[in-house]
C-alpha positions in Angstrom: -90.2 -198.8 -47.4 -91.7 -202.1 -48.8 -94.4 -203.1 -50.8 -97.6 -205.4 -50.1 -99.4 -205.4 -53.4 -100.0 -202.0 -55.5 -99.2 -200.1 -51.8 -96.2 -198.9 -50.7 -96.2 -199.0 -47.5 -93.8 -197.7 -44.2 -92.7 -199.8 -41.2 -92.8 -197.0 -38.5 -91.5 -199.8 -35.0 -87.7 -198.1 -35.6 -89.7 -194.6 -35.8 -91.9 -195.0 -32.6 -88.8 -196.9 -30.5 -86.6 -194.5 -31.0 -86.5 -191.2 -29.4 -86.0 -188.8 -30.9 -85.6 -190.4 -34.8 -86.4 -188.5 -37.4 -87.0 -190.1 -41.4 -86.9 -188.6 -44.0 -88.9 -189.5 -47.3 -88.1 -188.1 -51.2 -89.8 -189.0 -53.9 -92.1 -191.6 -52.4 -94.3 -193.4 -55.1 -97.7 -194.8 -54.7 -99.6 -196.7 -57.0 -103.0 -195.4 -55.9 -104.6 -195.2 -59.6 -108.1 -194.8 -58.6 -110.5 -193.9 -55.5 -114.4 -194.0 -55.0 -116.4 -191.2 -52.3 -120.0 -190.7 -51.4 -121.1 -192.4 -55.1 -118.1 -191.1 -57.6 -115.0 -192.2 -59.3 -111.9 -189.5 -58.9 -109.5 -191.4 -61.7 -105.9 -190.0 -60.4 -103.9 -188.9 -63.5 -100.6 -187.6 -62.0 -98.8 -187.4 -58.3 -96.1 -185.0 -58.2 -93.3 -184.2 -54.9 -94.7 -186.5 -52.7 -92.2 -186.0 -49.9 -92.9 -186.8 -45.8 -91.4 -186.6 -42.8 -92.1 -188.7 -39.7 -90.5 -187.9 -36.2 -90.6 -189.4 -33.0 -92.8 -187.5 -30.0 -92.0 -189.2 -27.0 -92.6 -193.1 -26.5 -94.9 -194.5 -29.1 -96.6 -190.9 -31.2 -94.9 -189.9 -34.2 -95.8 -187.3 -36.4 -96.3 -187.2 -39.9 -95.8 -184.7 -41.9 -95.9 -183.6 -45.8 -97.4 -183.1 -49.1 -97.4 -183.4 -52.9 -99.8 -182.7 -55.8 -102.0 -184.5 -56.7 -104.5 -184.3 -60.3 -107.4 -185.1 -60.2 -109.5 -186.3 -63.3 -113.6 -186.0 -62.8 -116.7 -185.9 -64.4 -118.4 -182.4 -64.4 -121.7 -182.8 -62.1 -123.9 -180.9 -64.8 -122.7 -182.1 -68.0 -120.6 -185.2 -67.7 -117.6 -183.8 -69.0 -113.7 -184.8 -67.9 -112.7 -182.0 -65.5 -108.7 -182.0 -64.6 -107.7 -180.2 -61.2 -104.6 -180.3 -59.6 -105.3 -180.6 -55.7 -102.6 -179.7 -53.4 -102.3 -181.8 -50.3 -100.5 -181.7 -47.1 -100.2 -183.7 -44.8 -99.9 -183.0 -41.1 -100.8 -186.2 -38.2 -100.2 -187.2 -35.4 -100.5 -191.4 -34.0 -100.2 -192.3 -30.3 -100.5 -195.9 -30.6 -101.9 -195.6 -27.0 -105.7 -195.1 -29.0 -105.0 -199.3 -30.0 -105.2 -200.0 -26.0 -108.4 -197.8 -25.7 -111.6 -198.5 -26.7 -111.6 -195.1 -28.9 -113.3 -197.0 -31.6 -114.2 -193.6 -33.1 -110.4 -192.2 -33.7 -109.1 -196.1 -34.7 -111.3 -195.7 -37.5 -109.6 -192.4 -39.1 -106.4 -193.8 -38.3 -107.4 -197.3 -40.7 -104.1 -196.5 -42.8 -102.3 -198.0 -39.7 -101.7 -201.3 -38.8 -99.6 -202.4 -36.5 -97.1 -200.3 -37.6 -97.2 -199.9 -40.8 -98.5 -197.1 -42.5 -100.4 -197.7 -45.5 -99.4 -194.9 -48.1 -101.9 -195.2 -50.5 -104.5 -195.4 -47.8 -102.5 -191.8 -46.3 -103.0 -190.4 -49.5 -107.0 -191.3 -50.4 -107.9 -190.3 -46.3 -106.1 -186.6 -47.1 -108.1 -186.4 -51.2 -111.0 -187.2 -50.1 -111.0 -183.9 -47.2 -110.4 -181.2 -51.0 -113.0 -183.3 -53.6 -115.1 -180.3 -53.8 -118.9 -181.4 -53.1 -120.2 -179.8 -56.8 -117.6 -180.6 -59.5 -118.0 -178.4 -62.7 -116.7 -177.7 -66.2 -116.9 -174.1 -65.4 -119.2 -171.7 -62.8 -121.8 -171.1 -65.6 -121.5 -174.2 -67.1 -125.7 -175.4 -68.5 -125.2 -179.0 -68.0 -127.3 -181.7 -70.3 -130.8 -180.8 -72.2 -133.0 -182.7 -70.0 -135.4 -183.8 -73.1 -132.3 -185.1 -75.8 -129.0 -185.6 -73.5 -127.4 -182.5 -75.6 -124.5 -181.4 -73.7 -125.3 -177.6 -73.4 -122.5 -175.9 -73.7 -121.3 -177.8 -76.8 -124.2 -177.0 -79.4 -127.6 -175.8 -78.8 -131.0 -178.2 -78.9 -134.5 -176.9 -80.2 -135.4 -179.0 -77.5 -139.1 -177.8 -75.4 -138.0 -178.4 -71.8 -140.4 -176.5 -70.3 -142.2 -178.6 -67.2 -145.3 -177.1 -65.2 -145.6 -177.2 -61.8 -147.1 -180.5 -60.8 -149.5 -178.7 -58.6 -150.4 -175.8 -60.9 -152.5 -178.9 -62.9 -155.3 -177.9 -61.4 -155.4 -174.5 -63.1 -153.9 -175.6 -66.0 -157.7 -178.3 -66.6 -159.7 -175.3 -66.2 -158.4 -173.2 -68.7 -158.5 -176.3 -71.2 -162.3 -176.0 -70.6 
């Protein structure tokens, strides 16, 4: 293991060149502090039990198995309160270095955490986390959100704002009733 800046890197050269080679890494550290995905910023509050086993699976192939528990801080999509949630990350990847000698661009792009036999653990963890974060983040299922008029968080306070928004398609009838 070595570090490049804040990222932890694992050199796969020995594993890929030695048939039957198995390397186990316990207590892996990651300096990934946050990542952006679909316009949201996710702050990593903690990573626990990060472990990895890398096994040679034949000529220039390796399997990567492991996992960790990541605590993310996120914002509720309705009221913007902070939400803290644990995610169980399960890593199960197969790397075939022969893909880099082919013209399969889509498959190469999926291996963006791998460059010249060196695996960037922060990028791998980020890739796995992006598959786990929910499409909509809510502080609770019945979150009331923010008032559209004054911006008050309706989960914590009430307001007397009139937030009735008439349907613009029916505005013609409203004008008739006024006359």
